[in-house]
C-alpha positions in Angstrom: -35.3 -26.2 -41.5 -33.6 -27.5 -44.7 -30.3 -27.3 -42.8 -31.5 -29.7 -40.1 -33.2 -32.0 -42.6 -29.8 -32.5 -44.3 -28.3 -33.3 -41.0 -30.9 -36.0 -40.3 -30.4 -37.5 -43.7 -26.7 -37.6 -43.1 -27.2 -39.3 -39.8 -29.4 -42.0 -41.3 -26.9 -42.7 -44.1 -23.8 -43.1 -41.9 -22.8 -46.3 -40.0 -20.9 -44.3 -37.3 -24.0 -42.9 -35.6 -22.8 -41.7 -32.2 -20.3 -38.9 -33.1 -19.7 -37.2 -36.4 -18.0 -33.9 -37.3 -19.4 -32.4 -40.5 -17.5 -29.6 -42.1 -19.8 -26.5 -42.5 -19.7 -23.0 -43.7 -18.9 -20.0 -41.6 -21.9 -18.7 -39.6 -20.8 -15.1 -40.0 -18.4 -13.0 -42.1 -14.8 -13.1 -40.8 -13.9 -10.3 -38.4 -10.6 -8.8 -39.8 -10.0 -7.0 -36.5 -9.3 -10.3 -34.9 -6.0 -12.0 -35.7 -6.9 -15.5 -34.6 -10.3 -16.4 -36.0 -9.6 -18.6 -39.0 -11.2 -21.7 -37.7 -14.2 -23.0 -39.7 -17.2 -23.8 -37.6 -18.3 -27.4 -37.6 -21.5 -29.4 -36.8 -21.3 -32.1 -34.2 -23.8 -35.0 -34.1 -24.1 -37.3 -31.1 -26.5 -39.3 -29.0 -27.1 -38.6 -25.3 -29.6 -38.6 -22.5 -31.9 -36.2 -24.5 -31.8 -38.1 -27.7 -30.0 -37.2 -30.9 -28.2 -33.9 -30.6 -27.1 -31.6 -33.4 -24.9 -28.7 -32.3 -22.3 -26.2 -33.5 -18.9 -26.6 -31.9 -19.1 -23.0 -30.4 -22.3 -24.1 -28.5 -24.4 -21.3 -29.9 -26.8 -23.5 -31.7 -28.2 -26.9 -30.5 -31.1 -29.1 -31.5 -32.1 -32.2 -29.4 -34.6 -34.7 -30.7 -36.0 -37.5 -28.6 -39.0 -39.8 -28.8 -40.6 -41.7 -25.9 -43.1 -44.6 -25.7 -45.0 -45.8 -22.7 -46.7 -49.2 -22.8 -49.2 -50.1 -20.1 -51.3 -53.1 -18.9 -53.9 -52.6 -16.3 -56.6 -54.6 -14.5 -59.5 -54.1 -13.8 -59.2 -50.4 -14.9 -56.4 -47.9 -15.6 -58.0 -44.7 -14.0 -58.4 -43.8 -10.4 -61.9 -44.1 -9.1 -63.8 -40.9 -8.6 -67.1 -42.1 -7.0 -68.7 -45.3 -5.6 -70.0 -46.1 -9.1 -66.5 -46.6 -10.4 -66.0 -49.6 -8.1 -68.9 -51.4 -9.9 -67.6 -51.0 -13.4 -67.0 -54.2 -15.4 -63.6 -55.8 -14.9 -61.4 -55.5 -17.9 -57.9 -56.3 -19.1 -56.4 -53.1 -20.6 -53.4 -52.9 -22.8 -52.5 -49.6 -24.5 -49.8 -47.3 -25.7 -50.3 -44.8 -22.9 -47.9 -42.1 -24.2 -46.1 -41.6 -27.5 -44.2 -38.3 -27.3 -41.8 -36.4 -29.6 -39.6 -33.9 -27.8 -37.5 -31.2 -29.4 -35.4 -28.7 -27.6 -32.1 -26.8 -27.6 -30.8 -23.3 -28.1 -30.4 -20.8 -30.9 -27.9 -18.0 -31.6 -26.7 -18.1 -27.9 -26.5 -20.8 -25.2 -28.9 -18.8 -23.0 -31.7 -18.4 -25.7 -33.5 -21.8 -25.3 -36.6 -23.4 -26.8 -38.6 -26.6 -26.2 -41.7 -28.2 -27.5 -43.4 -31.5 -26.9 -46.0 -33.3 -29.0 -48.3 -36.2 -28.0 -48.5 -38.4 -31.1 -51.2 -40.8 -29.7 -53.8 -38.0 -29.1 -52.3 -35.5 -31.6 -51.9 -32.8 -28.9 -49.3 -30.1 -28.8 -48.4 -30.2 -25.1 -45.5 -27.7 -24.7 -44.1 -24.8 -26.7 -41.9 -22.3 -25.0 -39.0 -19.9 -25.4 -36.6 -19.2 -22.5 -34.1 -16.5 -21.9 -31.7 -17.8 -19.2 -28.7 -15.6 -19.4 -28.7 -14.8 -15.7 -29.4 -17.6 -13.3 -31.1 -15.2 -10.8 -33.5 -13.8 -13.4 -34.9 -15.8 -16.3 -37.9 -15.4 -18.6 -40.3 -17.9 -20.2 -43.2 -17.4 -22.7 -45.4 -20.0 -24.3 -47.3 -23.1 -22.9 -46.0 -25.4 -20.2 -46.9 -27.1 -17.0 -47.5 -24.4 -14.4 -44.7 -24.5 -11.9 -46.9 -25.3 -8.9 -46.6 -28.9 -7.5 -43.6 -31.2 -7.7 -45.7 -34.2 -8.6 -47.1 -32.6 -11.7 -43.9 -30.8 -12.7 -41.9 -34.1 -12.8 -42.2 -35.6 -16.2 -44.2 -38.8 -16.5 -41.0 -40.4 -17.8 -39.2 -39.6 -14.6 -41.8 -40.6 -12.1 -41.2 -43.1 -9.3 -44.6 -44.8 -9.6 -46.6 -45.8 -12.7 -48.6 -42.5 -12.6 -49.4 -39.6 -10.4 -51.4 -39.8 -7.1 -55.1 -39.7 -6.4 -54.9 -36.0 -5.5 -53.3 -34.9 -8.7 -56.7 -34.7 -10.5 -58.4 -32.2 -8.1 -55.3 -30.0 -7.4 -53.1 -29.8 -10.5 -53.0 -26.6 -12.6 -51.6 -28.6 -15.5 -50.6 -26.8 -18.7 -51.3 -23.2 -19.3 -50.2 -20.4 -21.6 -48.6 -17.2 -20.4 -45.3 -15.7 -19.2 -43.0 -16.5 -16.3 -40.1 -14.9 -14.4 -38.0 -17.4 -12.5 -34.5 -17.8 -11.1 -32.0 -19.5 -8.7 -30.6 -17.4 -5.9 -27.4 -18.8 -4.4 -26.3 -17.0 -1.2 -24.1 -17.9 1.7 -24.8 -20.7 4.0 -28.4 -21.8 3.8 -29.6 -19.1 1.4 -30.3 -21.3 -1.7 -33.7 -20.5 -3.2 -35.5 -21.2 -6.5 -38.5 -19.1 -7.3 -41.2 -18.9 -10.1 -43.8 -16.2 -10.7 -46.2 -16.8 -13.6 -49.1 -14.9 -15.2 -51.2 -17.4 -17.2 -54.5 -17.4 -19.1 -56.0 -19.8 -16.5 -58.2 -21.6 -19.1 -56.1 -24.7 -19.7 -54.0 -26.3 -22.4 -54.6 -25.1 -26.0 -56.7 -22.1 -24.9 -55.4 -19.0 -26.5 -57.5 -16.5 -24.6 -58.8 -15.6 -21.1 -62.5 -15.9 -20.5 -62.6 -12.6 -18.6 -60.1 -10.0 -17.4 -58.8 -12.2 -14.5 -55.6 -14.1 -15.1 -54.2 -17.0 -13.2 -51.3 -16.0 -10.9 -48.8 -18.6 -9.6 -46.0 -18.1 -7.2 -43.7 -21.0 -6.0 -40.7 -20.6 -3.8 -38.4 -23.5 -3.1 -35.8 -23.4 -0.3 -33.0 -25.9 -1.0 -32.1 -26.7 2.6 -29.3 -29.2 2.0 -26.7 -29.3 -0.8 -28.6 -27.6 -3.6 -32.0 -29.2 -3.2 -33.8 -32.0 -5.0 -34.2 -32.0 -8.8 -37.5 -32.7 -10.5 -37.3 -36.4 -10.8 -38.3 -39.5 -8.7 -35.9 -42.1 -7.3 -32.3 -41.5 -6.0 -30.6 -42.9 -9.1 -27.5 -40.7 -8.5 -27.0 -42.2 -5.0 -26.4 -39.0 -3.1 -23.6 -39.5 -0.6 -24.7 -36.3 1.1 -28.4 -35.6 1.8 -30.2 -33.2 -0.5 -33.5 -31.6 0.5 -36.0 -29.0 -0.5 -39.0 -27.3 1.3 -41.5 -25.5 -0.9 -44.5 -23.2 -0.6 -46.7 -22.4 -3.6 -49.9 -20.3 -4.0 -52.2 -19.6 -6.9 -55.4 -17.7 -7.6 -57.6 -17.9 -10.7 -61.1 -16.9 -11.9 -62.5 -19.0 -14.8 -65.4 -21.3 -15.9 -63.4 -24.3 -14.6 -62.8 -26.1 -11.2 -60.1 -28.4 -12.5 -57.5 -28.8 -15.3 -56.0 -31.8 -17.1 -54.0 -32.5 -20.3 -57.2 -32.0 -22.3 -57.8 -28.5 -20.9 -60.4 -27.1 -18.4 -63.1 -29.2 -16.8 -65.2 -29.7 -13.7 -64.8 -31.6 -10.5 -67.7 -33.7 -9.3 -70.7 -31.7 -8.0 -69.9 -28.6 -10.1 -71.9 -27.5 -13.1 -70.5 -26.3 -16.4 -69.3 -22.9 -15.7 -69.9 -19.4 -17.1 -67.1 -17.0 -17.8 -65.6 -16.0 -14.4 -68.0 -18.2 -12.4 -65.5 -19.9 -10.2 -62.9 -18.1 -8.1 -60.3 -20.7 -7.1 -57.6 -20.0 -4.5 -55.0 -22.7 -3.6 -51.9 -23.2 -1.6 -49.5 -26.1 -1.2 -46.7 -27.1 1.1 -44.1 -29.6 -0.2 -41.0 -31.5 1.0 -38.4 -33.6 -0.9 -35.4 -35.5 0.3 -32.8 -37.9 -1.1 -29.7 -39.7 0.3 -27.9 -43.0 -0.4 -30.6 -44.6 -2.5 -33.5 -43.4 -0.4 -36.0 -40.8 -1.7 -38.9 -39.0 -0.2 -41.5 -36.5 -1.5 -44.7 -35.1 0.1 -47.3 -32.5 -0.7 -50.2 -31.0 1.3 -52.9 -29.2 -0.6 -55.7 -26.7 0.3 -58.1 -25.5 -2.4 -61.2 -23.2 -2.1 -63.8 -22.9 -4.9 -66.0 -19.8 -4.7 -69.1 -20.2 -7.0 -70.1 -16.7 -7.8 -73.3 -17.8 -9.5 -74.7 -20.3 -6.9 -73.2 -18.4 -4.0 -71.4 -21.4 -2.4 -67.9 -22.0 -1.1 -66.3 -25.5 -1.1 -62.9 -26.3 0.5 -60.9 -29.3 -0.6 -58.0 -30.9 1.2 -55.4 -33.5 0.2 -52.0 -34.9 1.0 -49.7 -37.6 -0.3 -46.4 -39.0 0.9 -44.1 -41.2 -1.2 -40.8 -42.9 -0.6 -38.6 -45.4 -2.3 -35.3 -47.3 -1.6 -32.7 -49.3 -3.5 -32.2 -52.1 -1.1 -29.0 -53.2 -2.7 -27.2 -50.5 -0.7 -28.3 -52.3 2.5 -28.4 -55.9 1.3 -25.7 -56.5 -1.3 -27.4 -59.6 -2.6 -30.4 -57.5 -3.6 -30.4 -56.6 -7.4 -28.9 -53.1 -7.9 -31.3 -51.9 -10.6 -34.3 -52.8 -8.4 -36.2 -50.1 -6.4 -39.2 -50.6 -4.1 -41.5 -47.6 -3.6 -44.7 -46.8 -1.7 -47.2 -44.0 -1.8 -50.2 -43.1 0.5 -52.7 -40.4 -0.7 -55.6 -38.9 1.1 -58.3 -36.6 -0.4 -61.3 -34.9 1.1 -63.6 -33.4 -1.6 -65.4 -31.2 1.0 -63.9 -30.2 4.3 -67.4 -29.6 5.8 -68.1 -33.3 5.5 -65.8 -34.8 8.2 -66.0 -38.4 7.0 -65.9 -37.8 3.3 -62.5 -39.3 2.7 -60.7 -41.1 -0.2 -57.5 -43.1 0.3 -54.9 -44.6 -2.1 -52.2 -47.1 -1.1 -49.7 -48.0 -3.9 -46.7 -50.4 -3.8 -44.3 -50.3 -6.8 -41.3 -52.2 -8.0 -39.0 -50.5 -10.5 -36.3 -52.1 -12.6 -34.1 -49.6 -14.2 -32.4 -50.8 -17.4 -31.0 -47.3 -18.2 -32.1 -45.0 -15.5 -35.4 -43.3 -16.3 -34.7 -43.7 -20.0 -35.6 -47.4 -20.0 -37.5 -48.8 -17.0 -40.1 -51.4 -16.1 -42.6 -50.8 -13.3 -45.1 -53.1 -11.6 -47.7 -51.6 -9.3 -50.5 -52.8 -7.0 -52.9 -50.2 -5.5 -55.8 -50.3 -3.0 -58.4 -47.6 -3.0 -60.7 -47.0 0.0 -63.5 -44.5 -0.1 -65.5 -43.6 3.0 -68.5 -41.4 3.5 -69.6 -43.0 6.8 -68.4 -46.1 8.7 -71.4 -48.0 7.2 -71.0 -46.5 3.7 -67.7 -47.3 2.2 -66.2 -49.0 -0.8 -62.7 -50.4 -1.7 -61.0 -52.0 -4.6 -57.7 -53.2 -6.0 -55.9 -52.4 -9.2 -52.8 -53.9 -10.9 -50.7 -52.2 -13.5 -47.4 -52.9 -15.3 -45.6 -50.4 -17.5 -42.6 -50.2 -19.7 -41.3 -46.6 -20.4 -38.5 -46.1 -22.9 -37.0 -43.0 -24.4 -34.9 -43.0 -27.6 
C-alpha cells in the first residue's frame, strides 16, 4: 500500500502526467543461471480508458484507478412508475448526483491473476469486490461479489448504457449483485463455434449479504453464442463502427430459494403483492432469451424474460413476463451533414406482472439523443419517455417523463 501511495504522490507532483518511467528496485533476487537478466524493473505511469494506470514494465503488476460521476435532471420524477398511484405523485424538478463511483482494478504477480473492486461514494456502498484467475481463456474462475452474469442489460455498466438508465423490466427480473463463485470461459472453435459461458453458485440473498438464509443457493447458467465475428461486447452503441456485422444469441437460466422476490443495488426486496418473506419462502425460477447485433453505426439488443415465483407459505404460484427491444443509429453514416458524435436511440419495454391476468400490462417507450464527447467516458444524454399501464380498456393510466444526464469518467 505504501508503494502505491508513493506513486500517487509522485504523479501529483510532476508536470508530465501522462507517461513516466520511475526507476525501481528489483522485484526478486537475480537468477545467476540466466546470462541476460541484468535489466532493472521499472514502474510505468500513464492515463488511459480505465483511468490512471500504474504498472511494472514486465506486465506482472498493474493498478488502474478511475472515478466516475453522473449528473441527472428529471421531471416530474426520476423513477419508473410501479402502480397507478405513482402517476398521481406531485410533479417535481429533480437534480442530483445519481452516481459517484471509484473503480480500482488490475493484476498482481501475474497478468492472469486479476482483481477489481468498485465503491459507490454517494451511498457509501461497496458494490464489487472480486478476484479472477484467467490463465486459460476456456476456463476461468471468479470469487467475490459482482453482478450475476444473467442479462445483458444489467451486466452492461451504467456508464456504457445507450439510454439514460435501464428499462422498465430490469426491476422485476434482474438478479443484481450477489456473492459467490463462478466458472466461465470463451470457447473458440472452427466456423460458427464461438461460445461464451458462465456458471455461478451464489448466496442468492443480495448485495452485502454474507450468508445464505437456508441450504439452497442461487444457481445461474448463461451461454452466449457469438454468431458473427466474435459477438457483441457488453456495451451499448456501435461506437467502433463495425464494418462487418457482429451478433450474439444468448440463453440464461437461474433458480433460487430465499426470502426475496426481487433484487436491487440495495439488496433483497419484494415485488408488489408479495409479503416480507421467511427463510426459503420463495422458490424463484427464471429463464431469459437475448439477442444483440451491431454493424456500421447501428446497434440492437433485446431480451425476453420469464419468471415464476412459488410461495411455499401461502401456496401460490405467480408467473411474470417481460420483453424489451432497443436500437440506435449514428445517422452521420447515412447523412454526412448529421453531427458525427450524435446518436438517436429508441426502446420499447413490456411487462406483465401476472400472466393469469391477460390485460395487466405495463409499457415503456423511450427516445434518447446521445452526444459522445469521448465515447462512453464523456457523454450527454437527453431522454423522453412515455409510460402506459393498462388493467382493462377502461382502467388505464399514462404519463410522460423527461431526463437529461451527463456521465463522465476520469
